[in-house]
Every structure is written in structure tokens, then in C-alpha cells.
PDB file of N, CA, C, O and CB in Angstrom:
ATOM      1  N   MET A   1     -35.339   7.862   5.587  1.00  0.00           N
ATOM      2  CA  MET A   1     -34.675   6.896   5.065  1.00  0.00           C
ATOM      3  C   MET A   1     -33.922   7.227   3.756  1.00  0.00           C
ATOM      4  O   MET A   1     -32.850   6.643   3.598  1.00  0.00           O
ATOM      5  CB  MET A   1     -35.543   5.892   4.925  1.00  0.00           C
ATOM      6  N   LYS A   2     -34.272   7.948   2.947  1.00  0.00           N
ATOM      7  CA  LYS A   2     -33.492   8.078   1.870  1.00  0.00           C
ATOM      8  C   LYS A   2     -31.848   8.764   2.130  1.00  0.00           C
ATOM      9  O   LYS A   2     -30.755   8.545   1.607  1.00  0.00           O
ATOM     10  CB  LYS A   2     -34.388   8.932   0.931  1.00  0.00           C
ATOM     11  N   GLY A   3     -32.241   9.512   3.009  1.00  0.00           N
ATOM     12  CA  GLY A   3     -30.860  10.341   3.449  1.00  0.00           C
ATOM     13  C   GLY A   3     -29.874   9.444   4.416  1.00  0.00           C
ATOM     14  O   GLY A   3     -28.706   9.772   4.624  1.00  0.00           O
ATOM     15  N   VAL A   4     -30.299   8.632   4.807  1.00  0.00           N
ATOM     16  CA  VAL A   4     -29.759   7.537   5.800  1.00  0.00           C
ATOM     17  C   VAL A   4     -28.887   6.738   4.741  1.00  0.00           C
ATOM     18  O   VAL A   4     -27.679   6.502   4.776  1.00  0.00           O
ATOM     19  CB  VAL A   4     -31.061   6.510   6.630  1.00  0.00           C
ATOM     20  N   ASN A   5     -29.993   6.329   3.633  1.00  0.00           N
ATOM     21  CA  ASN A   5     -29.285   5.156   2.717  1.00  0.00           C
ATOM     22  C   ASN A   5     -28.215   6.194   2.037  1.00  0.00           C
ATOM     23  O   ASN A   5     -27.105   5.669   1.946  1.00  0.00           O
ATOM     24  CB  ASN A   5     -30.479   4.219   1.405  1.00  0.00           C
ATOM     25  N   ARG A   6     -28.262   7.404   1.585  1.00  0.00           N
ATOM     26  CA  ARG A   6     -27.200   8.103   0.989  1.00  0.00           C
ATOM     27  C   ARG A   6     -25.888   8.089   1.855  1.00  0.00           C
ATOM     28  O   ARG A   6     -24.788   7.890   1.340  1.00  0.00           O
ATOM     29  CB  ARG A   6     -27.653   9.500   0.726  1.00  0.00           C
ATOM     30  N   GLU A   7     -26.062   8.305   3.172  1.00  0.00           N
ATOM     31  CA  GLU A   7     -25.085   8.569   3.977  1.00  0.00           C
ATOM     32  C   GLU A   7     -24.085   7.241   4.105  1.00  0.00           C
ATOM     33  O   GLU A   7     -22.854   7.213   4.142  1.00  0.00           O
ATOM     34  CB  GLU A   7     -25.712   9.040   5.274  1.00  0.00           C
ATOM     35  N   LYS A   8     -25.063   6.138   4.161  1.00  0.00           N
ATOM     36  CA  LYS A   8     -24.346   4.724   4.329  1.00  0.00           C
ATOM     37  C   LYS A   8     -23.529   4.637   2.975  1.00  0.00           C
ATOM     38  O   LYS A   8     -22.470   4.011   2.935  1.00  0.00           O
ATOM     39  CB  LYS A   8     -25.506   3.322   4.519  1.00  0.00           C
ATOM     40  N   TYR A   9     -24.123   5.375   1.712  1.00  0.00           N
ATOM     41  CA  TYR A   9     -23.596   4.686   0.275  1.00  0.00           C
ATOM     42  C   TYR A   9     -22.341   5.333   0.672  1.00  0.00           C
ATOM     43  O   TYR A   9     -21.340   4.683   0.973  1.00  0.00           O
ATOM     44  CB  TYR A   9     -24.358   5.118  -1.457  1.00  0.00           C
ATOM     45  N   SER A  10     -22.406   6.862   0.671  1.00  0.00           N
ATOM     46  CA  SER A  10     -20.980   7.515   0.796  1.00  0.00           C
ATOM     47  C   SER A  10     -20.170   7.033   1.698  1.00  0.00           C
ATOM     48  O   SER A  10     -18.987   6.932   1.372  1.00  0.00           O
ATOM     49  CB  SER A  10     -20.986   8.836   1.089  1.00  0.00           C
ATOM     50  N   LEU A  11     -20.488   6.707   2.748  1.00  0.00           N
ATOM     51  CA  LEU A  11     -19.634   6.128   3.612  1.00  0.00           C
ATOM     52  C   LEU A  11     -18.703   4.887   3.039  1.00  0.00           C
ATOM     53  O   LEU A  11     -17.481   4.773   3.128  1.00  0.00           O
ATOM     54  CB  LEU A  11     -20.470   5.717   4.716  1.00  0.00           C
ATOM     55  N   MET A  12     -19.633   4.015   2.441  1.00  0.00           N
ATOM     56  CA  MET A  12     -18.903   2.840   1.763  1.00  0.00           C
ATOM     57  C   MET A  12     -18.024   3.112   0.723  1.00  0.00           C
ATOM     58  O   MET A  12     -16.949   2.556   0.494  1.00  0.00           O
ATOM     59  CB  MET A  12     -19.784   1.930   1.222  1.00  0.00           C
ATOM     60  N   MET A  13     -18.661   4.172   0.002  1.00  0.00           N
ATOM     61  CA  MET A  13     -17.553   4.611  -1.036  1.00  0.00           C
ATOM     62  C   MET A  13     -16.568   5.286  -0.392  1.00  0.00           C
ATOM     63  O   MET A  13     -15.504   5.138  -0.994  1.00  0.00           O
ATOM     64  CB  MET A  13     -18.029   5.507  -2.157  1.00  0.00           C
ATOM     65  N   TYR A  14     -16.457   6.040   0.683  1.00  0.00           N
ATOM     66  CA  TYR A  14     -15.265   6.578   1.246  1.00  0.00           C
ATOM     67  C   TYR A  14     -14.483   5.227   1.752  1.00  0.00           C
ATOM     68  O   TYR A  14     -13.285   5.249   1.468  1.00  0.00           O
ATOM     69  CB  TYR A  14     -15.614   7.709   2.476  1.00  0.00           C
ATOM     70  N   LYS A  15     -14.843   4.282   2.312  1.00  0.00           N
ATOM     71  CA  LYS A  15     -13.842   3.414   2.518  1.00  0.00           C
ATOM     72  C   LYS A  15     -13.515   2.483   1.573  1.00  0.00           C
ATOM     73  O   LYS A  15     -12.630   1.674   1.855  1.00  0.00           O
ATOM     74  CB  LYS A  15     -14.039   2.835   3.524  1.00  0.00           C
ATOM     75  N   LYS A  16     -14.061   2.435   0.491  1.00  0.00           N
ATOM     76  CA  LYS A  16     -13.445   1.731  -0.752  1.00  0.00           C
ATOM     77  C   LYS A  16     -12.190   2.675  -1.207  1.00  0.00           C
ATOM     78  O   LYS A  16     -11.033   2.261  -1.276  1.00  0.00           O
ATOM     79  CB  LYS A  16     -14.643   1.566  -2.065  1.00  0.00           C
ATOM     80  N   LYS A  17     -12.626   4.081  -1.524  1.00  0.00           N
ATOM     81  CA  LYS A  17     -11.581   4.696  -1.478  1.00  0.00           C
ATOM     82  C   LYS A  17     -10.111   4.697  -0.921  1.00  0.00           C
ATOM     83  O   LYS A  17      -9.023   4.603  -1.489  1.00  0.00           O
ATOM     84  CB  LYS A  17     -11.982   5.344  -1.227  1.00  0.00           C
ATOM     85  N   VAL A  18     -10.568   4.874   0.733  1.00  0.00           N
ATOM     86  CA  VAL A  18      -9.435   4.466   1.431  1.00  0.00           C
ATOM     87  C   VAL A  18      -8.767   3.410   1.366  1.00  0.00           C
ATOM     88  O   VAL A  18      -7.536   3.383   1.364  1.00  0.00           O
ATOM     89  CB  VAL A  18      -9.598   4.492   2.400  1.00  0.00           C
ATOM     90  N   LEU A  19      -9.682   2.194   1.294  1.00  0.00           N
ATOM     91  CA  LEU A  19      -8.740   0.822   1.138  1.00  0.00           C
ATOM     92  C   LEU A  19      -7.951   1.062  -0.253  1.00  0.00           C
ATOM     93  O   LEU A  19      -6.741   0.860  -0.145  1.00  0.00           O
ATOM     94  CB  LEU A  19      -9.766  -0.780   1.040  1.00  0.00           C
ATOM     95  N   LYS A  20      -8.362   1.427  -1.452  1.00  0.00           N
ATOM     96  CA  LYS A  20      -7.599   1.268  -2.590  1.00  0.00           C
ATOM     97  C   LYS A  20      -6.348   2.045  -2.268  1.00  0.00           C
ATOM     98  O   LYS A  20      -5.325   1.512  -2.698  1.00  0.00           O
ATOM     99  CB  LYS A  20      -8.327   1.730  -3.872  1.00  0.00           C
ATOM    100  N   LYS A  21      -6.168   3.282  -1.554  1.00  0.00           N
ATOM    101  CA  LYS A  21      -5.103   4.102  -1.164  1.00  0.00           C
ATOM    102  C   LYS A  21      -4.430   3.316  -0.518  1.00  0.00           C
ATOM    103  O   LYS A  21      -3.355   2.980  -1.013  1.00  0.00           O
ATOM    104  CB  LYS A  21      -5.350   5.241  -0.482  1.00  0.00           C
ATOM    105  N   SER A  22      -4.776   2.831   0.627  1.00  0.00           N
ATOM    106  CA  SER A  22      -3.939   2.162   1.645  1.00  0.00           C
ATOM    107  C   SER A  22      -3.268   1.041   0.902  1.00  0.00           C
ATOM    108  O   SER A  22      -2.058   0.975   1.116  1.00  0.00           O
ATOM    109  CB  SER A  22      -4.781   1.628   2.911  1.00  0.00           C
ATOM    110  N   LEU A  23      -3.775   0.124   0.060  1.00  0.00           N
ATOM    111  CA  LEU A  23      -3.496  -0.821  -1.012  1.00  0.00           C
ATOM    112  C   LEU A  23      -2.413  -0.559  -1.739  1.00  0.00           C
ATOM    113  O   LEU A  23      -1.460  -1.325  -1.880  1.00  0.00           O
ATOM    114  CB  LEU A  23      -4.488  -0.940  -1.867  1.00  0.00           C
ATOM    115  N   ILE A  24      -2.560   0.755  -2.319  1.00  0.00           N
ATOM    116  CA  ILE A  24      -1.476   1.180  -3.039  1.00  0.00           C
ATOM    117  C   ILE A  24      -0.177   1.509  -2.563  1.00  0.00           C
ATOM    118  O   ILE A  24       0.905   1.274  -3.099  1.00  0.00           O
ATOM    119  CB  ILE A  24      -1.819   2.088  -3.593  1.00  0.00           C
ATOM    120  N   VAL A  25      -0.503   2.281  -1.120  1.00  0.00           N
ATOM    121  CA  VAL A  25       0.537   2.660  -0.334  1.00  0.00           C
ATOM    122  C   VAL A  25       1.529   1.421   0.274  1.00  0.00           C
ATOM    123  O   VAL A  25       2.726   1.433   0.560  1.00  0.00           O
ATOM    124  CB  VAL A  25      -0.110   3.460   0.755  1.00  0.00           C
ATOM    125  N   PHE A  26       0.475   0.311   0.349  1.00  0.00           N
ATOM    126  CA  PHE A  26       1.213  -0.981   1.052  1.00  0.00           C
ATOM    127  C   PHE A  26       2.085  -1.602   0.007  1.00  0.00           C
ATOM    128  O   PHE A  26       3.210  -1.992   0.322  1.00  0.00           O
ATOM    129  CB  PHE A  26       0.119  -2.185   1.627  1.00  0.00           C
ATOM    130  N   THR A  27       1.581  -1.732  -1.374  1.00  0.00           N
ATOM    131  CA  THR A  27       2.358  -2.336  -2.264  1.00  0.00           C
ATOM    132  C   THR A  27       3.418  -1.312  -2.618  1.00  0.00           C
ATOM    133  O   THR A  27       4.463  -1.937  -2.793  1.00  0.00           O
ATOM    134  CB  THR A  27       1.571  -2.844  -3.413  1.00  0.00           C
ATOM    135  N   ILE A  28       3.587  -0.171  -2.780  1.00  0.00           N
ATOM    136  CA  ILE A  28       4.655   0.831  -2.862  1.00  0.00           C
ATOM    137  C   ILE A  28       5.790   0.286  -1.804  1.00  0.00           C
ATOM    138  O   ILE A  28       6.914  -0.041  -2.185  1.00  0.00           O
ATOM    139  CB  ILE A  28       4.056   2.409  -2.479  1.00  0.00           C
ATOM    140  N   ARG A  29       5.325   0.218  -0.293  1.00  0.00           N
ATOM    141  CA  ARG A  29       6.308   0.027   0.603  1.00  0.00           C
ATOM    142  C   ARG A  29       7.002  -1.135   0.447  1.00  0.00           C
ATOM    143  O   ARG A  29       8.211  -1.281   0.628  1.00  0.00           O
ATOM    144  CB  ARG A  29       5.866   0.096   1.785  1.00  0.00           C
ATOM    145  N   LEU A  30       6.088  -2.091   0.054  1.00  0.00           N
ATOM    146  CA  LEU A  30       6.526  -3.477   0.057  1.00  0.00           C
ATOM    147  C   LEU A  30       7.687  -3.661  -1.288  1.00  0.00           C
ATOM    148  O   LEU A  30       8.715  -4.335  -1.343  1.00  0.00           O
ATOM    149  CB  LEU A  30       5.061  -4.511  -0.106  1.00  0.00           C
ATOM    150  N   PHE A  31       7.154  -2.921  -2.125  1.00  0.00           N
ATOM    151  CA  PHE A  31       8.455  -2.937  -3.133  1.00  0.00           C
ATOM    152  C   PHE A  31       9.556  -2.221  -2.839  1.00  0.00           C
ATOM    153  O   PHE A  31      10.638  -2.461  -3.374  1.00  0.00           O
ATOM    154  CB  PHE A  31       8.181  -2.464  -4.417  1.00  0.00           C
ATOM    155  N   TYR A  32       9.356  -1.151  -1.848  1.00  0.00           N
ATOM    156  CA  TYR A  32      10.787  -0.247  -1.399  1.00  0.00           C
ATOM    157  C   TYR A  32      11.365  -1.127  -0.478  1.00  0.00           C
ATOM    158  O   TYR A  32      12.594  -1.176  -0.419  1.00  0.00           O
ATOM    159  CB  TYR A  32      10.573   1.360  -0.604  1.00  0.00           C
ATOM    160  N   ILE A  33      10.610  -1.900   0.324  1.00  0.00           N
ATOM    161  CA  ILE A  33      11.708  -2.749   1.140  1.00  0.00           C
ATOM    162  C   ILE A  33      12.219  -3.978   0.434  1.00  0.00           C
ATOM    163  O   ILE A  33      13.360  -4.417   0.583  1.00  0.00           O
ATOM    164  CB  ILE A  33      11.123  -3.262   2.518  1.00  0.00           C
ATOM    165  N   VAL A  34      11.220  -4.546  -0.411  1.00  0.00           N
ATOM    166  CA  VAL A  34      12.141  -5.558  -1.302  1.00  0.00           C
ATOM    167  C   VAL A  34      13.399  -5.079  -2.063  1.00  0.00           C
ATOM    168  O   VAL A  34      14.377  -5.775  -2.336  1.00  0.00           O
ATOM    169  CB  VAL A  34      11.286  -6.145  -2.397  1.00  0.00           C
ATOM    170  N   PHE A  35      13.191  -3.650  -2.387  1.00  0.00           N
ATOM    171  CA  PHE A  35      14.183  -3.239  -3.346  1.00  0.00           C
ATOM    172  C   PHE A  35      15.783  -2.860  -2.342  1.00  0.00           C
ATOM    173  O   PHE A  35      16.949  -2.955  -2.723  1.00  0.00           O
ATOM    174  CB  PHE A  35      13.429  -1.735  -4.270  1.00  0.00           C
ATOM    175  N   LEU A  36      15.312  -2.481  -1.163  1.00  0.00           N
ATOM    176  CA  LEU A  36      16.189  -2.187  -0.141  1.00  0.00           C
ATOM    177  C   LEU A  36      16.954  -3.487   0.276  1.00  0.00           C
ATOM    178  O   LEU A  36      18.163  -3.560   0.053  1.00  0.00           O
ATOM    179  CB  LEU A  36      15.427  -1.561   1.010  1.00  0.00           C
ATOM    180  N   LEU A  37      16.361  -4.392   0.803  1.00  0.00           N
ATOM    181  CA  LEU A  37      16.887  -5.519   0.804  1.00  0.00           C
ATOM    182  C   LEU A  37      17.669  -6.038  -0.448  1.00  0.00           C
ATOM    183  O   LEU A  37      18.847  -6.336  -0.255  1.00  0.00           O
ATOM    184  CB  LEU A  37      15.940  -6.262   1.127  1.00  0.00           C
ATOM    185  N   TYR A  38      17.274  -6.148  -1.416  1.00  0.00           N
ATOM    186  CA  TYR A  38      17.919  -6.542  -2.408  1.00  0.00           C
ATOM    187  C   TYR A  38      19.410  -5.843  -2.742  1.00  0.00           C
ATOM    188  O   TYR A  38      20.433  -6.500  -2.933  1.00  0.00           O
ATOM    189  CB  TYR A  38      16.998  -6.406  -3.395  1.00  0.00           C
ATOM    190  N   THR A  39      19.320  -4.283  -2.777  1.00  0.00           N
ATOM    191  CA  THR A  39      20.472  -3.733  -2.514  1.00  0.00           C
ATOM    192  C   THR A  39      21.491  -4.155  -1.402  1.00  0.00           C
ATOM    193  O   THR A  39      22.703  -4.273  -1.584  1.00  0.00           O
ATOM    194  CB  THR A  39      20.154  -2.601  -2.356  1.00  0.00           C
ATOM    195  N   ILE A  40      21.004  -4.310  -0.537  1.00  0.00           N
ATOM    196  CA  ILE A  40      21.872  -4.458   0.790  1.00  0.00           C
ATOM    197  C   ILE A  40      22.361  -5.941   0.464  1.00  0.00           C
ATOM    198  O   ILE A  40      23.521  -6.146   0.823  1.00  0.00           O
ATOM    199  CB  ILE A  40      20.926  -4.281   2.429  1.00  0.00           C
ATOM    200  N   LEU A  41      21.753  -6.956  -0.107  1.00  0.00           N
ATOM    201  CA  LEU A  41      22.352  -8.206  -0.273  1.00  0.00           C
ATOM    202  C   LEU A  41      23.316  -7.947  -1.420  1.00  0.00           C
ATOM    203  O   LEU A  41      24.490  -8.245  -1.198  1.00  0.00           O
ATOM    204  CB  LEU A  41      21.310  -9.362  -0.540  1.00  0.00           C
ATOM    205  N   SER A  42      23.093  -7.574  -2.296  1.00  0.00           N
ATOM    206  CA  SER A  42      23.915  -7.504  -3.465  1.00  0.00           C
ATOM    207  C   SER A  42      25.172  -6.614  -2.986  1.00  0.00           C
ATOM    208  O   SER A  42      26.280  -6.980  -3.379  1.00  0.00           O
ATOM    209  CB  SER A  42      23.076  -6.859  -4.763  1.00  0.00           C
ATOM    210  N   ASP A  43      25.095  -5.669  -2.308  1.00  0.00           N
ATOM    211  CA  ASP A  43      26.204  -4.992  -1.930  1.00  0.00           C
ATOM    212  C   ASP A  43      27.055  -5.816  -0.957  1.00  0.00           C
ATOM    213  O   ASP A  43      28.272  -5.671  -1.071  1.00  0.00           O
ATOM    214  CB  ASP A  43      25.808  -3.719  -1.373  1.00  0.00           C
ATOM    215  N   LYS A  44      26.634  -6.603  -0.081  1.00  0.00           N
ATOM    216  CA  LYS A  44      27.472  -7.902   0.644  1.00  0.00           C
ATOM    217  C   LYS A  44      28.005  -8.689  -0.197  1.00  0.00           C
ATOM    218  O   LYS A  44      29.185  -8.964   0.017  1.00  0.00           O
ATOM    219  CB  LYS A  44      26.693  -8.850   1.492  1.00  0.00           C
ATOM    220  N   GLU A  45      27.359  -9.283  -1.366  1.00  0.00           N
ATOM    221  CA  GLU A  45      27.922 -10.055  -2.176  1.00  0.00           C
ATOM    222  C   GLU A  45      29.141  -9.559  -2.840  1.00  0.00           C
ATOM    223  O   GLU A  45      30.129 -10.261  -3.054  1.00  0.00           O
ATOM    224  CB  GLU A  45      27.051 -10.404  -2.988  1.00  0.00           C
ATOM    225  N   ARG A  46      29.036  -8.433  -3.125  1.00  0.00           N
ATOM    226  CA  ARG A  46      30.374  -7.437  -3.845  1.00  0.00           C
ATOM    227  C   ARG A  46      31.106  -7.342  -3.031  1.00  0.00           C
ATOM    228  O   ARG A  46      32.245  -7.638  -3.393  1.00  0.00           O
ATOM    229  CB  ARG A  46      30.225  -5.981  -4.344  1.00  0.00           C
ATOM    230  N   ALA A  47      30.989  -6.979  -1.775  1.00  0.00           N
ATOM    231  CA  ALA A  47      32.053  -6.844  -0.690  1.00  0.00           C
ATOM    232  C   ALA A  47      32.975  -8.325  -0.497  1.00  0.00           C
ATOM    233  O   ALA A  47      34.197  -8.419  -0.381  1.00  0.00           O
ATOM    234  CB  ALA A  47      31.208  -6.430   0.813  1.00  0.00           C
ATOM    235  N   TYR A  48      32.066  -9.297  -0.507  1.00  0.00           N
ATOM    236  CA  TYR A  48      32.663 -10.646  -0.520  1.00  0.00           C
ATOM    237  C   TYR A  48      33.731 -10.979  -1.495  1.00  0.00           C
ATOM    238  O   TYR A  48      34.786 -11.521  -1.165  1.00  0.00           O
ATOM    239  CB  TYR A  48      31.660 -11.563  -0.725  1.00  0.00           C
ATOM    240  N   ILE A  49      33.385 -10.595  -2.857  1.00  0.00           N
ATOM    241  CA  ILE A  49      34.125 -10.755  -4.038  1.00  0.00           C
ATOM    242  C   ILE A  49      35.240  -9.522  -3.893  1.00  0.00           C
ATOM    243  O   ILE A  49      36.083  -9.347  -4.772  1.00  0.00           O
ATOM    244  CB  ILE A  49      33.107 -10.683  -5.422  1.00  0.00           C
TER     245      ILE A  49
END
């Protein structure tokens, strides 16, 4: 019983770690996409002027 609990606990911790990592990666990608869109839009505005 103890071994099973430990396995479940480690699995939960692993999932939490993975979730944290994926969240960080997601936010970085989001910022990157926003930055790209912003640069593209500002370039277009500059082109108009």
C-alpha cells in the first residue's frame, strides 16, 4: 500500500512539474507571437508613412 501511494504521489508531482513547464513554454510562445504581430503591424504603419 505504501509503495502504491508513493508512486501516485511521484506521478502527481511529475504532472505538476510538467504542467509548470508547459505553462512557462506557453506564456513564452504567447509573448513571442504578440511581439511578432506587433513588429509586423508597426512595420506596416511605417510603410504607410
